[in-house]
N, C-alpha and C positions, 0 to 999 in steps of 0.2 A: 503494499500498500503508498499510495508516495505521496509528502503531507501538502494540500493546498498554504497559498503566504495564512498566518492568522491561522491555522487550521492544528491541529495539534496530532501529533504520530498516535494516542491512546485512540481513536474513533474502535468502536465493539467491530469485532469479526470473527465470525465461524473456522477463517481459515488464517488467522493471524498467526505469523511469522516473528519470534523473539527476534532482534539484531543487538546485540551490544554497541555502546551509548562509546566515543574516545570524543569528551569536550574537551574544545581550548578554545577558551576564558581570556577574554582580552576585554582590559579595562575603560580606558579611556576610549572614543568617536574614531577621532583623530590616528590615535594607533590603531586601530581596526582599517581606518579606510589606507594605511599607507601601506600597509600589515597584504591587504587584498590586492592593492594596487600590483604589487608585485608578483601577487600567489597565481591571479587573471592577467597577465602579457605575459603574450607566446615572445620574448623575447626575451624574457626575466625568468620564468617559472623554469622550474627544474624535468628536466623530457620524463623521469622518470611517472611525474602528477598527470598522466597523459589522459586527460577529464575530457577530452573533446573525440576521443578514439569512436569511429560509428560501430566497431563491433572490437570483440577481443578486450577491448581496454578494463583496466584493473579499480580506476574510477569511475563511477559515473559521478556529475552534477547534477543535482537535483533544483535545476531552471526552475522550477518554482516557487521553490523558496531563495533562492537568491537575493539578496538582498545590495547589491552594491552596481553603481553608485547608490548611494541611500534614500531611499523611499516610502520605508513606514513609517507613519505616526511617532512619535516620542512615546516611547514606553509598551511602544508593542510587543507581549511577546513570540519574538518568530528569532531566525537563528540569522544570521549574513549570511551564510552560502551553509552548503551542505554537500558528503562527497559520501554515497556508499559506494561498498567494494561487497563482496562475497563475507566479511567476515566483519565486518562494523561500520556504524555510521558514523562517520568526524562533522562531528557540528561544530562549525566557529562563530558563535557568538560574542558581544559587546553589550558589558555592563550598563555604560552611560546609555544605551539604544535600549535598555529597557526598564529603566531609570522612571520610577512616576513625573513626569513632567510639572518643572520648577511653580510652584502657587504662585498668583499673582502677590500674595501676602508677604513671599519669601524672598527679601532682592537678594541673599547669601549670594554672592561672584562663587563660591565653591562650591554653589549645591553640590552641581554633579563631583565633584571631591571627597561626601558625606561620607564617610565610613556607616558610616547609622544606617543612613539610608540607600547603602550599599547591599548591606545586609536584609534588609527589608524587603527590597523587588527581589532578589538574589533566586530565590524559591518557581521563580518566572523561570528556569532556564531550565529549573529536576522536576517540575511538571509540565513542561514539558510533553514527553513522552515518558512510557513506565516502564519501559525496554531500560534494565539494567545497566548503570551502569563502569564501562573497563576501567577504565583511568578517564585524566581529569588531568590537564595542562593548563597554566597558569601562566600571558603574555600580557609584557607591558613594558613597558620603555626605566630604565631605573639608574641609579652611582653606582661604582666600587669603590671599595674604599680600599685604594691604589694609588701609589704616588706612579705609579706609570699609566700613562694612559692606556686605557681600553676604549676610548671612542665609537664608539659602527660596528663593534663586537660584540658578540653573547658569551652570556652566563645563562649557565646551567647545572642546575642540581632541583635534588628531592626532599629537603629539610626546609622547614619554616621557625621562626619567630615572632613572635608580636606583641610590638610597644606599645604599648596603651598613651599612648601622650598627655601628658597634665594643662590644663587650660592652660591657655598666654592670658598672660597679664590685663589684667583692666585697664584698659583710656583710663585716661587722666583725667578731672570734671574743670571745664562744665561737661566736657560728650560724656555722653549718655552710654552706660553699660551697654553692650550686645545682651538680648535676648536669650540665654541658652538651648540649642535643644535638646532632643533626646542624645544619650554617648554610645555609641556600637563598644557593650562588654561583653563578656564570655568568658569563662573561670579557667579557660585554658592559656590567657594572655600571660607573658610573660615564661612558658616554658617551652621546652624547645617540640616540638610537631612534628615526628619522623613520617617517613613514607616507608612504603608497604615494596616501592619500587622494585624491579628485579637489578642490580645492580649491573649484571649484564648488558642491561641496554646500554648501561655507557660504555660501556666497553665496545661495541656495537657504536658507537658513537664518533668516538674518536678512533675507531679503526676505518670508517667507512668518510673519512675530515684529510685521513694521514694521505692520499694518496696525492700525485705533482694535480693530477686532471681537478680535483678534489678543491684544492688549493688554491688552481688558476679559476675552476667556475668562481668559486667566489669572491675572486677579489674581480673578475669581470663583470661580475655582475651588482654585485653588491656600490651603493655608495657611499661616496669620504664624506661625512659630516664637517662643518666649515671651522669649528672651532677645534682646538687641538686634536686630530685625528689619531687614531692608532695608527702606525707605519702597515700594519697588514692588517689583515681578518684576523683577529685574535678571538679563539673560541674555547673559553675554560670550561669541560663539562668532568661533574664526576655528584655519585651518587652521596656523597656528603656536605655538597657545601648546599651550606644555610643563605635561603632570603631572610635577610630580618626588612617585618614590614611597622611601620608607625604607624599608627589609625589612629583615627579624630582629628587630625590636621586641621586648623579653622584659619593659618594664615600658611600660603606660600613661604615670608621669609621665617618661620622657622627653622625649615630645614636648618637654615645653618647650628642648629641647634639638634636640634630632637633627634637628628640624626646621628650625633655622634653619642647620645644619649642612650643610645636603643644600642648600639655597640655597646655599648660601657656594658648596660644593661646585662646583654647577648653573655658577653665577656665573665659578669659576676655568676652569672648561670653556668656555664661551660669553660671553664681557665683553658687562658690559648698557651699553647706548646711556653714550655721554657725558650727556646733558642729559633725561635721562627731564620730561615721560612720554609726549615723540615719539619711540617708536622709530625706527630703521631701516624700510623695508620686508621686510629679512629676515633680524631677529630673533624669532629666540623667544623669544617671555615666559612665563615659568616663574608660571604663574597658579592651581595647582591642587596642595595635595601633601596625601597620603596615606597609604597603605601597596601599595594594592592596584593599581595599571592598571599599571604597569610592568609586575610582573609577569606582568598575563594579557597586555599586549603581545608578552611574548617567549615564553611556554609556548606559546600560542597558532600560535604561527611561522606567521601575515597582518601582509603590512606597512597591508594595505587598514583601517586598526582607527582606530579613536575613542573617547572617552572622555568619558565626560557626569560630573560632580561635583556634586554637589549637596554647597550649602556650609551649614556650621553656626557657621560661623564665623572671625576673621578671626583670621589662623594664631597673632600672636604671645597671643592671648587665651582658646586651649582651655578653660584650666582654670573662665575667669569665664563662657564662653558656652554649653559645650556642659554640662561634669557637675555643673553645680547644680541640675537637670531635665533630663536624657540622654537621657530616655524620651521624655518629650514632644516634643524642641528635637531629637531626632531622626528622631525618627517624622514628623515636619511639615516637616523638608526632605527627606528619602528620601520620602515622599510627596508633593513639589513635584516631583522629576525622576520620577514613573510616570503623573503628566499631562500631561507634557509627552513620553513612550514614546508614550504613546497616539495625539498628535499627532504625533510626528516615524516613528514604521514607516512611518503613513500615504505622511511625505514622503519616506523612501524607495522608496516603490512607484511610486510620480507620479515618481519620479525616476533609475530604477533604470537609465537613461543612465549614470548617473555612479555609481553601486552596484557592478559590474561583475559 
């Protein structure tokens, strides 16, 4: 059964055949648009994601659910695209797109970054189908806590840590204080959220990226971000890499203080190695700092979890490496993540025994 736009897959049918879902969940709409612009570009998309084949193709694009460019109304309960194979249904979602439209009574410019509202609308993704979820992949832009630029590259891991950002200081009188909205709260904040993903899948990622031909492919297809780009296309992937997520951010200016606080909170929980840069084999390295990977891990309720961070900046240099040319810089990095996705989905299909 094929879903029409706005109509979920779980319509009743006596001949219903269940297909496992692989959910690729993207945070912001501009990240989704950038990634999809790579996936649906004939000259960019990896040839293994051959969704245009008339016969014999592994991936079939469900064009009735394709929403690129975006035309669905804000808050619609629909994915941005769906690819079906004999083994899985790969659904690409965008959290911002499914969020309840911003009410006129709420002028908050960061409404679509609000962690609480993201969690309220998140069930729309899970309720789209009653089919079982095999894997969840979180996708979004992030900073990397490193002095060596990884800008334009990717960090891929499987664990998450959520840091609850304290309320921002109140403005000085006579400016009236903001009316506080509901906060996103979960008892798992401040804990390492492990993944049950098969670590051999990361071996396949690194092995697949190793050949010279793959290096050339990504060098030729990816974009160079305009500010302090990495000298090549760096990809760091490992099951012990942790996404550190700041939730309840109310002001982008907070990143300068909340990111270091989040990393410090993680270091307090999980002691860093004594003699870096050679950590012990069992140490989970925090190498991605953003706002939503941890929320996706928690709200999806699926431990078979991977995150893909498209790196935009060295974490301590957000204001220097993102904000001056934010649109071009962010787009190029998210685009590169889309180039990777076009290769990564076929990798999952070829290694389904490692997916679940």
